[in-house]
TIMARRO-919987 format. One record per atom (N, C-alpha, C): x, y, z. Coordinates in steps of 0.2 Angstrom, whole numbers, padded with zeros to 4 digits, always signed. Each point is the difference from the previous one (the first is absolute). Layout:
XYZ
...
***
This chain:
+0507+0110-0998
-0001-0003+0006
-0005-0006+0000
+0002-0005+0003
-0004-0006+0000
-0002-0001+0007
-0006-0003+0001
-0004-0001+0006
-0003-0006+0000
+0001-0004+0006
-0003-0007+0001
-0003+0000+0007
-0006-0003+0001
-0003-0001+0006
+0000-0008+0001
+0004-0002+0005
+0000-0007+0002
-0006+0000+0006
-0005-0003-0002
-0006+0000+0004
-0001-0007+0004
-0001+0001+0007
-0002-0005+0004
+0006-0006+0001
+0006+0002+0000
+0006-0004+0001
+0001+0000+0008
+0003-0005+0002
+0002-0001+0007
+0008+0001+0001
+0002+0007+0002
+0007+0001+0001
+0003-0005+0005
+0005-0004-0002
+0003-0004+0004
-0004-0005+0004
-0006-0001-0003
-0005-0005+0003
-0004+0003+0005
+0000+0007+0001
-0004+0004+0004
-0008+0001-0002
-0003+0005+0002
-0006+0002-0002
-0001+0002-0007
-0005-0001-0003
-0001+0003-0007
+0001+0007-0001
+0003+0002-0005
+0002+0008-0001
+0000+0001-0007
+0000+0006-0002
+0001+0003-0007
+0007+0003+0000
+0003-0001-0005
+0007+0004-0001
+0000+0003-0007
+0001+0007+0000
+0000+0004-0006
+0007+0001-0002
+0001-0002-0006
+0007+0001-0003
+0000+0005-0005
+0004+0005+0001
+0000+0006-0005
+0007+0002-0002
+0002-0001-0007
+0006+0002-0002
+0006-0003+0003
-0001-0007+0002
+0006-0004+0002
+0000+0000+0008
-0004+0003+0003
+0000+0000+0008
-0006-0002+0003
+0000-0002+0006
-0007-0001+0003
-0002+0007+0003
-0006+0002-0003
-0002+0007+0001
-0005+0000+0007
-0003-0006+0001
-0005+0000+0006
-0001-0007+0001
-0002-0001+0007
-0002-0007+0002
-0006+0001+0005
-0005-0003-0001
-0006+0001+0005
-0005-0006-0001
-0005+0001+0005
-0005-0006+0000
-0003+0000-0007
-0003-0006-0001
-0003-0001-0007
-0006+0005-0001
+0001+0003-0006
-0005+0005-0002
+0000+0007+0002
+0005+0002+0004
+0001+0006+0003
+0005+0005-0004
+0004-0002-0004
+0005+0004-0003
-0003+0004-0006
+0002+0006-0001
-0001+0005-0005
+0004-0002-0006
-0004-0003-0005
+0003-0003-0006
+0000+0004-0006
+0005+0002-0003
+0000+0004-0006
-0004-0003-0006
-0003+0004-0004
-0004-0003-0006
+0005-0003-0004
-0002-0006-0003
+0004-0003-0005
+0005-0005+0004
-0001-0001+0006
+0005-0005+0004
-0002-0007-0002
+0005-0004-0001
-0001-0007-0002
-0001-0004+0007
-0006-0003+0000
-0001-0004+0007
+0001-0007-0001
+0004-0003+0005
+0002-0007+0000
-0004-0003+0006
-0005-0004-0001
-0003-0004+0005
+0005-0005+0003
+0002+0001+0007
+0004-0004+0003
-0003-0004+0006
-0006-0001-0001
-0004-0003+0006
+0003-0007+0001
+0002-0002+0006
+0003-0006+0002
+0007+0000-0001
+0004+0005-0003
+0007+0000-0001
+0003+0003+0006
+0006-0002+0001
+0005+0003+0005
+0005+0004-0004
+0000+0006+0003
+0005+0005-0003
+0006+0000+0004
+0006-0001-0004
+0006+0000+0003
+0005+0005-0003
+0005+0003+0003
+0005+0004-0004
+0003-0005-0005
+0002+0003-0005
+0003-0004-0006
+0006-0004+0003
+0001-0006-0002
+0005-0005+0003
+0007+0002-0003
+0005-0001+0005
+0007+0001-0002
+0004-0006+0001
+0003-0002-0006
+0004-0007+0001
+0007+0002+0000
+0003-0002+0005
+0008+0001+0001
+0004-0005-0004
-0003-0005-0003
+0004-0005-0003
-0004-0003-0007
+0002+0003-0005
-0003-0002-0007
+0006-0001-0005
-0001-0005-0004
+0005-0001-0006
-0004+0002-0006
+0003+0005-0003
-0004+0003-0006
+0004-0003-0007
+0006-0002+0001
+0004-0004-0005
+0004+0005-0005
-0003+0006-0001
+0002+0004-0005
+0005+0005+0003
+0006+0001-0003
+0002-0002-0007
+0003-0007+0000
+0000-0003-0006
+0004-0006-0001
-0004-0006+0000
-0006-0001+0004
-0004-0006+0000
-0007+0002-0002
-0001+0003-0005
-0007+0003-0002
-0004-0006-0002
+0003-0006-0002
-0004-0006-0002
-0004-0002+0006
+0002+0001+0006
-0003-0002+0007
-0005+0005+0002
+0002+0006+0000
-0004+0006+0003
+0003+0006-0003
-0004+0006+0000
+0003+0006-0002
-0003+0005+0006
+0003+0006+0000
-0003+0005+0005
-0007+0001-0001
-0002+0000-0006
-0007+0002-0002
-0005-0006+0002
+0002-0006-0002
-0004-0006+0002
+0000-0001+0008
+0005+0001+0003
+0001-0001+0007
-0004+0005+0004
+0000+0006-0002
-0004+0005+0004
-0007+0000-0002
-0002-0003-0006
-0007-0001-0001
-0003-0006+0004
+0004-0005+0001
-0001-0005+0005
-0001+0003+0007
+0005+0004+0002
+0000+0003+0006
-0007+0004+0001
-0002+0004-0005
-0006+0004+0001
-0006-0005+0001
+0000-0005-0004
-0005-0005+0000
-0001-0004+0007
+0006+0000+0004
+0000-0003+0007
-0001+0006+0005
-0001+0006-0002
-0001+0005+0005
+0006+0004+0002
+0006-0001-0003
+0006+0004+0002
+0000+0006-0004
+0002+0005+0003
+0002+0007-0003
+0007+0002+0000
+0004-0004+0003
+0007+0001+0000
+0004-0007+0001
+0005-0001-0004
+0004-0006+0001
+0007+0002+0000
+0004-0004+0003
+0008+0001+0000
+0003-0006-0004
+0003+0002-0006
+0003-0005-0005
+0007-0002+0002
+0000-0007+0002
+0007-0002+0002
+0005+0000-0006
+0006+0000+0002
+0006+0002-0004
+0002-0006-0005
-0002-0006+0000
+0003-0005-0004
-0003+0000-0007
+0001+0005-0003
-0002+0001-0007
+0007-0001-0004
-0001+0001-0007
+0007-0001-0004
+0000+0006-0005
+0004+0005+0001
+0005+0000+0005
-0003+0001+0007
+0004-0002+0005
-0002+0001+0007
-0001+0007+0002
-0005+0002+0004
-0001+0007+0002
+0005+0002+0006
+0007+0001-0003
+0005+0001+0005
+0003+0007-0002
-0003+0004-0004
+0002+0007-0002
-0006+0004-0001
+0002+0007+0000
-0005+0005+0000
-0004-0001-0007
+0004-0001-0005
-0004-0001-0006
-0005-0005-0001
+0001-0006+0003
-0005-0005+0000
-0006+0001+0004
+0001+0003+0006
-0005+0001+0005
-0005+0006-0003
+0004+0005-0003
-0004+0005-0003
-0004-0003-0006
+0002-0004-0004
-0003-0004-0006
-0007-0003+0003
+0001-0004+0005
-0006-0004+0003
-0005+0005+0003
+0003+0006+0003
-0005+0005+0003
-0004+0003-0005
+0003+0002-0006
-0003+0003-0005
-0005-0005-0004
+0002-0006+0000
-0005-0005-0003
-0006+0000+0004
+0000+0000+0006
-0005+0000+0005
-0005+0006-0001
+0003+0006-0001
-0004+0006-0001
-0003+0000-0007
+0003-0003-0005
-0003+0000-0006
-0005-0005+0000
+0000-0005+0003
-0005-0006+0000
-0007+0003+0004
+0001+0003+0005
-0006+0004+0003
-0005-0004+0004
+0002-0006+0002
-0004-0005+0004
+0001+0001+0007
+0006+0001+0003
+0002+0001+0007
+0007+0003+0000
+0001+0003+0006
+0007+0002+0001
+0005-0005+0000
+0006+0001-0003
+0005-0005+0000
+0006+0003+0003
+0003-0003+0005
+0006+0002+0004
+0005-0006-0001
+0005+0002-0004
+0005-0005-0001
+0004-0001+0007
+0002-0007+0001
+0004-0002+0005
+0007+0000-0003
+0005+0003+0003
+0007-0001-0002
+0004-0006+0002
+0004-0003-0004
+0004-0005+0002
+0005+0002+0006
+0001-0004+0005
+0005+0001+0005
+0007+0000-0003
+0001-0005-0004
+0007-0002-0003
+0000+0000-0008
+0005+0002-0003
+0001+0000-0007
-0002-0007-0003
-0005+0000-0005
-0002-0006-0003
-0003-0005+0005
-0002+0002+0006
-0002-0005+0005
+0005-0005+0001
+0006+0001-0001
+0006-0005+0001
+0002+0000+0007
-0001+0004+0005
+0002+0000+0007
+0007+0002+0001
+0003+0003-0005
+0007+0002+0001
+0002+0007+0001
-0004+0004-0003
+0001+0007+0000
-0006+0004+0001
+0000+0006+0004
-0006+0004+0001
-0002+0003-0007
-0006+0001-0001
-0002+0003-0007
+0000+0007+0001
-0003+0004-0005
+0000+0007+0000
-0006+0003+0005
+0000-0002+0006
-0005+0001+0005
-0002+0008+0000
+0005+0004+0001
-0001+0007+0001
-0003+0003-0007
+0003-0002-0006
-0003+0003-0006
-0007-0002-0001
-0002-0007+0002
-0007-0002-0001
-0005+0004+0005
+0003+0002+0006
-0004+0003+0005
-0001+0008-0003
+0005+0002-0003
-0001+0007-0003
-0003+0001-0007
-0002-0006-0003
-0002+0000-0006
-0008+0003+0000
-0003+0000-0006
-0007+0002-0001
-0004-0005+0004
+0002-0006+0000
-0004-0006+0003
+0000+0001+0008
+0005+0004+0003
+0000+0001+0007
+0000-0007+0004
+0005-0005-0002
+0000-0006+0003
+0001+0000+0008
-0004-0003+0003
+0001+0000+0008
+0001-0008+0002
-0002-0005-0004
+0001-0006+0003
+0005-0004-0005
+0004-0004+0003
+0005-0003-0004
+0000-0008+0002
+0001-0004-0005
-0001-0007+0001
+0003-0004-0006
+0004-0006+0002
+0002-0004-0005
-0005-0006-0001
-0006+0001+0002
-0005-0005+0000
+0000-0005-0005
+0000-0007+0002
+0001-0005-0005
+0007-0003+0002
+0004+0004+0003
+0006-0002+0003
+0001+0004+0007
+0004-0003+0004
+0001+0002+0007
+0007+0004+0000
+0000+0006+0003
+0006+0003+0001
+0004-0003+0006
+0003-0006-0002
+0003-0004+0005
+0006+0002+0004
+0004+0004-0003
+0006+0003+0003
-0002+0005+0005
+0002-0002+0006
-0002+0004+0006
+0004+0007+0000
+0006+0001-0003
+0003+0006+0000
-0004+0005-0005
-0001-0003-0006
-0004+0004-0005
-0007+0002+0002
-0003-0005+0004
-0007+0002+0003
+0001+0006+0005
+0005-0001+0004
+0001+0006+0005
+0001+0006-0004
+0004+0000-0005
+0002+0007-0004
-0007+0002-0003
-0004-0004-0003
-0006+0002-0003
-0005+0003+0005
+0000-0003+0006
-0005+0003+0005
+0003+0007+0002
+0006+0001+0001
+0003+0006+0002
-0001+0005-0006
+0001-0002-0006
-0001+0005-0006
-0007+0003+0000
-0005-0004+0000
-0007+0002-0001
-0002+0004+0006
+0003-0001+0006
-0002+0004+0006
+0001+0007-0001
+0005+0003-0004
+0001+0007-0001
-0006+0003-0004
-0004-0003-0003
-0006+0003-0004
-0006-0003+0002
-0001-0004+0005
-0006-0003+0003
-0002-0006-0005
+0004-0003-0003
-0002-0006-0004
+0000-0006+0004
-0002-0006-0003
-0001-0006+0003
+0003-0006-0004
+0003-0005+0003
+0002-0006-0003
-0005-0005+0001
-0002-0003-0006
-0005-0006+0000
+0004-0006-0001
+0000-0005+0004
+0004-0006+0000
-0004-0006-0002
+0002-0003-0005
-0002-0007-0002
+0004-0005+0004
-0003-0002+0006
+0004-0004+0005
+0001-0007-0002
+0006-0002-0003
+0001-0007-0002
+0008-0001+0000
+0002-0004+0005
+0007-0001+0000
+0002-0005-0005
+0004+0002-0005
+0001-0004-0006
+0003-0006+0001
+0004-0001+0004
+0003-0007+0001
-0004-0005+0003
-0005+0002+0004
-0005-0004+0003
-0006-0002-0005
+0000+0003-0005
-0005-0001-0005
+0002-0002-0007
+0006-0002-0001
+0003-0003-0006
-0004-0005-0003
-0003+0000-0006
-0004-0005-0003
-0007-0001+0003
-0002+0005+0004
-0006-0001+0004
-0006+0000-0005
-0005-0004+0001
-0006+0000-0005
-0007+0001+0004
+0000-0001+0007
-0006+0002+0003
+0002+0000+0008
-0005+0001+0004
+0001+0000+0007
+0003-0006+0003
+0005+0000+0004
+0003-0006+0003
-0005-0002+0006
-0002-0006-0001
-0004-0003+0005
-0003-0007-0002
-0005-0002+0003
-0003-0006-0001
-0002-0002-0008
-0002+0006-0003
-0002-0001-0007
+0006-0001-0004
+0005+0004+0001
+0006+0000-0004
+0003-0007+0000
+0000-0003+0007
+0003-0006+0001
-0004-0006-0004
-0007+0001+0000
-0004-0005-0004
+0001+0000-0007
+0001+0007-0003
+0001+0000-0007
+0007+0000-0002
+0005+0000+0004
+0007-0001-0002
+0002+0007-0003
-0003+0005+0002
+0003+0007-0003
+0004+0003+0005
+0005+0004-0002
+0005+0003+0004
-0004+0006+0004
+0001+0000+0006
-0004+0005+0004
+0003+0007+0001
-0004+0005+0001
+0002+0007+0002
-0002+0000+0007
+0005+0000+0005
-0002+0000+0007
-0002+0007+0003
-0004+0000+0004
-0003+0006+0003
+0006+0004+0003
+0005-0003+0003
+0006+0003+0003
+0004+0004-0005
-0001-0001-0007
+0004+0004-0005
-0003+0007+0000
-0007+0000+0001
-0003+0007+0001
+0001+0003+0006
+0000-0004+0006
+0000+0003+0006
+0007+0003+0002
+0005-0004-0002
+0007+0002+0001
+0002+0007-0003
-0003+0001-0006
+0001+0007-0003
-0003+0005+0004
-0007-0001+0001
-0004+0005+0004
+0003+0002+0007
+0003-0005+0003
+0003+0001+0007
+0006+0004-0001
+0004-0001-0005
+0006+0004-0001
-0001+0007-0002
-0005+0001-0004
-0002+0006-0003
-0003+0005+0005
-0004-0003+0004
-0003+0004+0005
+0005+0003+0005
+0005-0004+0002
+0006+0002+0004
+0004+0005-0004
+0001-0001-0006
+0004+0005-0004
-0004+0007+0000
-0007-0001-0001
-0004+0006+0000
+0000+0004+0006
+0000-0004+0006
+0000+0003+0006
+0007+0004+0001
+0005-0004-0002
+0007+0003+0001
+0001+0007-0004
-0002+0000-0006
+0001+0006-0003
-0006+0005+0000
-0005-0002+0003
-0006+0005+0001
-0003+0002-0006
-0001-0005-0004
-0003+0001-0007
-0007-0003+0000
-0003-0001-0007
-0006-0003+0000
+0000-0007-0005
-0003-0005+0002
+0000-0006-0003
-0007-0002-0002
-0002-0003-0006
-0006-0003-0001
+0001-0007-0002
-0004-0005+0002
+0001-0007-0001
-0005-0002-0006
+0002-0002-0005
-0004-0002-0006
-0003-0007+0002
-0006-0001-0002
-0004-0007+0000
+0003-0004+0005
-0001+0002+0006
+0001-0004+0006
-0004-0007+0000
+0002-0005+0002
-0004-0006-0002
+0000-0006+0006
+0004+0001+0005
+0000-0005+0005
-0002+0003+0007
-0002-0005+0004
-0002+0002+0007
+0007+0002+0004
+0005-0003-0001
+0007+0003+0003
+0001+0007-0002
-0001+0002-0006
+0001+0007-0002
-0004+0005+0003
-0006-0002+0001
-0005+0004+0004
+0003+0001+0007
+0002-0005+0003
+0003+0001+0007
+0006+0005+0000
+0004-0001-0005
+0006+0005+0000
-0002+0007-0001
-0005+0001-0005
-0002+0007-0001
-0004+0003+0006
-0004-0004+0003
-0003+0002+0007
+0005+0002+0005
+0006-0004+0001
+0005+0001+0004
+0003+0007-0001
+0002+0001-0007
+0003+0006-0002
-0004+0006+0001
-0007+0000-0001
-0004+0005+0001
-0001+0002+0008
+0000-0005+0004
+0000+0001+0007
+0006+0004+0003
+0005-0001-0004
+0007+0004+0002
+0000+0007-0004
-0005+0002-0004
+0001+0006-0003
+0003+0000-0007
+0002-0006-0003
+0003+0000-0006
-0004+0002-0006
+0002+0005-0004
-0004+0002-0005
-0001-0005-0006
-0004-0005+0001
-0001-0005-0005
-0007-0001-0001
-0002-0001-0006
-0007-0001-0003
+0000-0007-0004
-0005-0003+0000
-0001-0006-0003
-0006-0001-0005
+0001-0004-0005
-0006-0001-0004
-0001-0008-0001
-0006-0001-0001
-0002-0007-0002
-0004+0000-0006
+0001-0005-0005
-0004-0001-0006
-0007-0003+0001
-0005+0001-0004
-0006-0003+0001
+0001-0008-0001
+0004-0002-0004
+0001-0007-0001
+0003-0004+0006
+0004+0004+0004
+0002-0003+0006
-0005+0000+0006
-0005+0003-0001
-0006+0000+0004
-0005-0005-0001
+0000-0003-0006
-0005-0005-0002
+0003-0007-0002
+0005+0000-0003
+0002-0006-0003
+0006-0004+0004
+0000-0006+0000
+0006-0004+0003
+0004-0004-0004
+0005-0003+0002
+0004-0004-0004
-0003-0007-0001
-0005-0001+0002
-0004-0007-0002
-0002+0001-0007
-0001+0006-0003
-0002+0000-0007
+0006-0002-0005
+0006+0000+0003
+0006-0002-0004
-0001-0007-0002
-0004-0004+0004
-0001-0007-0002
-0003-0001-0007
-0003+0005-0003
-0003+0000-0007
+0006+0001-0005
+0006+0002+0002
+0005+0002-0004
-0002+0005-0006
-0005+0004+0002
-0002+0005-0005
+0004+0006+0001
+0004+0002-0005
+0005+0005+0001
-0003+0007+0002
-0006+0001+0000
-0004+0006+0002
+0002+0001+0007
+0001-0005+0004
+0001+0001+0007
+0007+0000+0002
+0005+0001-0005
+0007+0001+0001
+0001+0008+0001
+0003+0002+0006
+0000+0007+0002
+0006+0000+0005
+0003+0006+0000
+0005+0002+0005
-0001+0006+0004
+0000-0001+0007
+0000-0006+0004
-0005-0005-0002
+0001-0006+0002
-0005-0005-0002
-0006+0000+0004
-0005-0003-0002
-0006-0001+0004
+0002-0004+0006
-0002+0002+0006
+0002-0004+0006
-0006-0004+0003
+0001-0002+0006
-0005-0004+0004
-0006+0004+0002
-0005-0004+0002
-0006+0003+0003
+0001+0004+0006
+0005-0003+0004
+0002+0004+0006
+0003+0006-0001
+0004+0001-0005
+0002+0006-0002
-0005+0005-0003
-0005-0003-0004
-0005+0004-0002
-0004+0003+0005
-0002-0004+0005
-0004+0003+0006
+0004+0005+0004
+0006-0001+0001
+0005+0005+0003
+0000+0007-0004
+0000-0001-0006
+0000+0006-0004
-0006+0004+0000
-0006-0003+0000
-0006+0003+0001
-0001+0003+0007
+0002-0003+0005
+0000+0003+0007
+0005+0006+0000
+0005+0000-0003
+0005+0005+0000
-0003+0007-0004
-0003-0001-0005
-0004+0005-0003
-0005+0003+0005
-0004-0004+0003
-0005+0003+0004
+0003+0003+0006
+0006-0002+0003
+0002+0003+0006
+0005+0006-0002
+0002+0001-0006
+0004+0006-0002
+0007-0002-0001
+0002-0006+0001
+0008-0002-0001
+0001+0001-0007
-0004-0003-0005
+0001+0001-0007
-0004+0007-0002
+0003+0004-0003
-0002+0007-0001
-0005+0001-0007
+0002-0004-0005
-0003+0001-0006
-0001-0006-0004
-0005+0000-0005
+0000-0005-0005
+0003+0002-0006
+0005-0004-0003
+0003+0001-0006
-0001-0006-0005
-0002+0002-0006
-0003-0006-0004
+0006-0004-0003
+0006+0003-0001
+0005-0004-0003
-0002-0002-0007
-0004+0004-0003
-0003-0002-0007
+0006-0002-0004
+0000-0006-0003
+0006-0002-0004
-0003-0004-0006
-0002+0004-0005
-0002-0003-0006
+0006-0004-0004
-0002-0005-0003
+0005-0004-0005
-0003-0002-0006
+0004-0001-0005
-0003-0003-0006
-0002-0007+0001
-0004-0003-0005
-0002-0007+0001
+0007-0005-0001
+0004+0003-0004
+0006-0004-0001
+0004-0001+0006
+0000+0005+0004
+0004+0000+0007
-0004-0003+0005
-0006-0001+0000
-0004-0003+0005
-0003-0007-0001
-0002-0001-0006
-0004-0006-0002
+0005-0005-0002
+0004-0003+0004
+0005-0005-0001
+0001-0004+0006
+0005-0004+0000
+0001-0005+0005
+0003+0005+0006
-0002-0003+0006
+0001+0004+0007
+0007+0003+0000
+0005-0004-0001
+0007+0002+0002
+0002+0005-0005
-0003+0001-0006
+0002+0005-0005
-0004+0006+0001
-0006+0000+0003
-0004+0006+0000
+0002+0006+0004
-0002+0006-0002
+0002+0006+0004
-0004+0000+0006
+0003+0004+0005
-0004+0001+0006
-0004+0006-0001
-0006+0000+0003
-0004+0006+0000
-0008-0001-0002
-0004+0004+0003
-0007+0000-0001
-0003+0007-0002
-0005+0000-0003
-0004+0007-0001
-0004+0001+0006
-0001+0006+0001
-0004+0002+0007
-0004+0006+0000
+0001+0005-0005
-0003+0006+0001
-0007+0000+0000
-0003-0004-0004
-0007+0000-0002
-0004-0004+0005
+0003-0004+0005
-0003-0004+0004
+0002+0001+0008
+0004+0005+0001
+0003+0001+0007
-0006+0002+0005
-0004+0004-0002
-0005+0003+0005
-0005-0006+0001
-0001-0004-0005
-0005-0006+0001
+0003-0005+0005
+0007-0001-0001
+0003-0005+0005
+0000+0003+0007
+0002+0007+0001
+0000+0003+0006
-0007-0001+0003
-0006+0001-0003
-0006+0000+0002
-0001-0008+0003
+0002-0004-0004
-0001-0007+0001
+0003-0003+0007
+0007+0002+0000
+0004-0002+0005
+0000+0004+0007
-0002+0006-0001
+0001+0005+0006
-0007+0003+0002
-0004+0002-0005
-0006+0003+0002
-0006-0005+0002
-0001-0004-0005
-0005-0005+0001
+0002-0005+0006
+0006-0001+0002
+0002-0004+0006
-0001+0004+0006
-0002+0007+0000
-0001+0004+0006
+0007+0002+0003
+0005-0001-0003
+0007+0003+0002
+0000+0007+0000
-0002+0003-0005
+0000+0008-0001
-0006+0002-0003
-0001+0007+0000
-0005+0003-0003
+0002+0004-0006
-0004+0004-0003
+0001+0004-0006
+0005+0006+0001
-0001+0002+0006
+0005+0006+0002
+0007-0003+0000
+0001-0006+0003
+0007-0002+0000
+0002-0002-0007
-0004-0002-0005
+0001-0001-0007
+0003+0006-0003
-0004+0006+0001
+0003+0006-0002
+0007+0002+0002
+0001-0002+0007
+0006+0001+0003
+0006-0004-0004
-0001-0006+0000
+0006-0004-0003
+0001+0000-0007
-0006+0002-0004
+0001+0000-0007
+0000+0006-0003
+0000+0006+0004
+0000+0006-0003
+0004+0005+0005
-0003+0002+0006
+0003+0005+0004
+0007-0001+0002
+0001-0007+0002
+0007-0001+0003
+0005+0000-0006
-0001-0004-0005
+0005+0001-0005
+0002+0007-0003
-0006+0004+0000
+0001+0007-0002
+0004+0004+0005
-0001-0002+0006
+0004+0004+0005
+0007-0003+0000
+0002-0006+0000
+0006-0003+0000
+0005+0004-0006
-0004+0001-0006
+0004+0002-0005
-0001+0007-0002
-0003+0004+0005
-0001+0007-0001
-0004+0003-0005
-0005-0004-0002
-0005+0002-0005
-0005+0005+0003
-0001+0006-0002
-0004+0005+0004
-0007+0000-0004
-0001-0003-0006
-0006+0000-0003
-0003-0007-0001
+0002-0004+0003
-0003-0007+0000
-0001-0002+0008
-0004-0005+0001
-0001-0002+0007
-0004+0005+0004
-0003+0005-0003
-0003+0005+0005
-0007-0002+0002
-0002+0003+0005
-0007-0001+0003
-0005+0002-0005
-0006-0003+0000
-0005+0002-0005
-0004+0006+0003
+0004+0005-0001
-0003+0007+0003
+0001+0005-0005
-0004+0006+0001
+0001+0005-0005
+0007+0003+0000
+0002+0001-0006
+0007+0003-0002
+0005-0006-0002
-0002-0006+0001
+0005-0005-0001
-0001-0002-0008
+0006-0002-0003
+0000-0002-0007
-0005-0006+0000
-0003+0000-0006
-0006-0004-0001
+0003-0007-0003
+0004-0003+0004
+0002-0007-0001
-0004-0005+0004
-0005-0003-0003
-0005-0004+0004
-0001-0007-0004
-0001-0005+0004
-0003-0006-0003
-0006-0002+0003
-0005-0002-0004
-0007-0002+0002
+0000-0008+0000
+0000-0003+0005
+0000-0007+0001
-0006-0003+0002
-0003-0005-0004
-0006-0003+0001
+0002-0007+0004
-0001+0000+0007
+0002-0006+0003
-0005-0006+0000
-0006+0001-0003
-0005-0006+0000
+0002-0003-0007
-0003-0006+0000
+0001-0004-0006
+0006-0004-0001
+0001-0004-0005
+0006-0004-0001
+0002+0001-0007
+0007+0000-0001
+0002+0001-0007
+0005-0006-0002
-0002-0004-0005
+0005-0005-0002
+0006+0004-0003
+0006-0003+0001
+0006+0003-0002
+0002-0003-0007
+0000+0004-0005
+0002-0002-0007
+0005+0004-0003
+0007-0002+0001
+0005+0004-0002
+0000+0002-0008
-0004-0003-0004
+0000+0002-0007
-0004+0006-0001
-0003+0003+0005
-0004+0006-0001
+0003+0006+0004
+0006-0002+0003
+0004+0005+0004
+0003+0005-0005
+0001+0006+0003
+0003+0006-0004
+0007-0002+0000
+0003-0003+0004
+0007-0002+0000
+0002-0004-0005
+0006+0000-0003
+0002-0005-0005
+0001-0007+0003
+0002+0000+0006
+0001-0006+0004
-0006-0004+0001
+0001-0006-0002
-0006-0005+0002
+0002-0005+0005
+0005+0001+0004
+0002-0004+0005
-0003+0002+0007
-0006+0000+0000
-0004+0001+0007
-0001-0007+0003
+0003+0000+0007
-0001-0006+0004
-0007-0001+0002
-0005+0005-0002
-0007-0001+0002
-0004-0002-0005
+0002-0002-0006
-0004-0001-0006
-0004-0006+0002
-0007+0000-0002
-0004-0005+0002
-0003+0001+0007
+0003+0004+0004
-0003+0001+0007
-0006+0005-0001
-0004+0001+0005
-0005+0005+0001
+0002+0004+0006
+0001+0006-0001
+0002+0005+0005
-0006+0005+0002
+0000+0003+0006
-0006+0005+0001
+0002+0007-0003
-0006+0003-0001
+0000+0007-0002
+0003+0002-0007
+0001+0006-0001
+0002+0003-0006
+0000+0007+0000
+0005+0003-0005
+0000+0007+0000
-0006+0003-0005
-0003+0004+0003
-0006+0003-0004
+0003+0006-0004
+0004+0004+0003
+0003+0006-0003
+0007+0002+0003
+0004+0003-0004
+0006+0003+0003
+0001+0007-0003
+0001+0005+0005
+0001+0007-0002
+0007+0001+0001
+0003+0002-0005
+0007+0002+0000
+0001+0008-0001
+0001+0004+0005
+0000+0007+0000
-0006+0003-0003
-0005-0003+0002
-0007+0002-0001
-0003-0003-0007
+0004-0003-0004
-0002-0003-0006
-0002-0007+0001
-0006-0003-0003
-0002-0007+0001
+0004-0004-0005
+0006-0003+0002
+0004-0004-0004
-0003-0007-0001
-0004-0002+0005
-0004-0006+0000
-0007+0001+0002
-0005-0002-0004
-0007+0001+0002
-0004-0007-0002
-0004-0002+0005
-0004-0006-0001
+0005-0006-0001
+0006+0001+0004
+0004-0006+0000
+0005+0000-0006
-0001+0004-0005
+0005+0000-0006
+0003+0006-0001
+0007+0000-0003
+0003+0006-0001
-0003+0004-0005
+0000+0007+0000
-0003+0004-0004
+0005+0004-0004
+0002+0006+0002
+0005+0004-0004
+0005+0002+0005
+0006+0001-0002
+0005+0002+0005
+0000+0008+0001
+0003+0002+0005
+0000+0007+0002
+0005+0003-0005
-0002+0006-0003
+0005+0003-0004
+0002+0007+0003
+0007+0001-0001
+0003+0006+0004
+0002+0005-0005
***
């Protein structure tokens, strides 16, 4: 039996308290100095730290199998732990694609073996992400991985008939379709957001309407078949308006935003640094401000990192040849603090909601996103909100070095991450994984 006392933390930013963790669960919570602590308990001084339920990322690219040069399940989940995440959902665009029970079970087992965080594979909607034939959705749902979310992320399920069938299919077992909203014909050859900057630079633009048209279509399809839809990495003001409209009419739609779309704008593309090349692209400041307000008001439900590590060969090249994507697991909470908490838009309780409880609820996780109360699984992150941390991707746990925040200084830092009662991160650094 292992026992830890987290002393003098502020649960979700509230009054200081002590949390006693015993054998993987929260055994007791009480005012500082009042708990009956067993002899031999390891005491962690958390003065000044905010205690949050372990973070849950609905949108992570772990690259394994097939692209282990960019990331593995082990390195990706170690990065997740370092960022305060105790559960991640691994997108299907591996090689081979996660479109069969065999592949999703392999990813799930790799996560258990790694021991840094729960790994929940996301199944592909279509075979090979090709958008022509539904994948083995039922087999993946009934596998040991118990897949509940399906997405062709990286590609859009652009065929409306196929999208309707997918929505109908997952309805039978309470699944959800997560859509990468990108109308392919409107974005052929696109290199960045369509607007004043793309015109100045002479780069082919990715118009906002290419995202908004797919979201509008899919919320109507979802309403028609009475299923569930999740919008990946929403990025425009118009998309916010459509999601708000759908929610007002009772459509079962949820939406995520990435940290980078809350902070960065297309003005950065003027540098032609490929680290800023991402899909969907960085948008305008008007879009950024609309996304922040949408999180505060609840139109956007969750933060999804869209952690997308790449090799140097794929990213450190000329803009037109560079891969899309940015790393994000180890900086997500700092960006959320910078853009939403320090600006006064939300408090720490809302952070716990959008980064832990809501994603856990959407995806049916019963042992993640719980209240920090006796009996809950001890998935906890201790976040130090004071101070500033320079971003240096060379010391990140992820294999990916393509962080758009390199050289920036962001607020706060993870002091510790407890995964099922085991401290996988302590004093800001990974320790040892959980063994089962």
